[in-house]
N, C-alpha and C positions, 0 to 999 in steps of 0.2 A: 212209378211211371215207367212203362216199357220203352226200350229203344226200338225204334222203327227201322228195320234193314231196309236199304234201298235196293231196288233190283237193277242190276246192270245188264243191259242188253248187249251182247257181243255181236258185232257186225262181222261180215264175212271176211276173212283174212286171205282169201283166195288170191288175190291180186297184189299182196303187199310186196313180193320179191320180184315182180315183173319190171323190167326196165322198158320205158317208152323211148320216144325220140326226144333228144335233148335239144333245147331251144336256147340260143344265146340271148341273155338278157342284157340290156344296154346298161353300162355303167361306167363311171369315171373313177380310174385308180390313182390314188395319190401316193400311197405307200404299198408296194407289192409284197406279197408273201413268197416264201420259198427262195431257191437259188436262181440266180440269173442264167437264162438259157445259153448265152454267149459270153465269152471272155475276151477282153480287149488284150491284144498282144503287147502293144506299147502305147506311149502317149503321143505318137505323131498324129497330126491332123487327120491324115487320111485313114489311119487305123481307127481312130474314135469315131469319125464319120461313118465308116463301114460299120462299126459296132451298133451305132444308131440306127443305121438303115435296116440292118438285119433284125434288130430287136423290133422295130416298128412293122417290119414286113411279116414277122411270124406271129403277131398278136391277132386275136379274133377281131372281126370287123365291128362287132357291137361294143367292143370296149375303147374308152378313150383314156389316153395315158396323160397324165400332168408331166410337166418338166421335172418334178421332184422323183418320178419313177426313175428315170435315167440317172439323176444323182445319186439315188439310193443304190442302184444296181451296180454302178461303177465301183462301188466299194468292194465288190467280189473280185475286180481285177487288180485293184491297188490298195495299199494301206491308207487308211483314212487320215494318218498324220503325215504322209509323205508329200513330197512336191509334186510327184507324179499324178496324185489324185487331184491336187489344186489345179494343176494344167488341164487335166481332163475335164473338170468341172467347168472351167472357163470356156473351152470348146463347147461343151454341152449348153451353156447358157447363151452362146451365139448361134448354134445351129438349131435348137429346139425351141419352138414357141411355147407359151404357157400351156396349151392343150393340143394333143395330137390325135387325130382320128385315123389318118391315112398318111401313107409315105409322102403323098403330095402336100401334106401340111408342113413338112419339114423345110427349114431354111436354106436348103441346098439341093443340088441336083443328085438324085439318088441312083440314076441310070448307071453311073459308072461304078457303082458299090453293089448293085444287085444283078443276079444274072436273069435274063428273060424279060 
């Protein structure tokens, strides 16, 4: 019995490398990938709140952050086994609700931490 060869039709590859407009897709992030865009300077309440406000202001509007995002990224500022990390997480638990879509969702006034 002969093997039948299938014919493959090649489509046009002319547009494969072109970039179109990118559209943000709504998503909820639990654990982010990559490095945190901001580093907290110390564990003072004002420093951690400023870090939270800046992080939230910089995210894309279609993205929703869970509280775990902030807890994960604070690891880039402090050693996970240190008391500084534990203190920062306590502040995050009070200041950040379960889900954050905009800076207005945060449990504190962000106007003193953000310019404009």
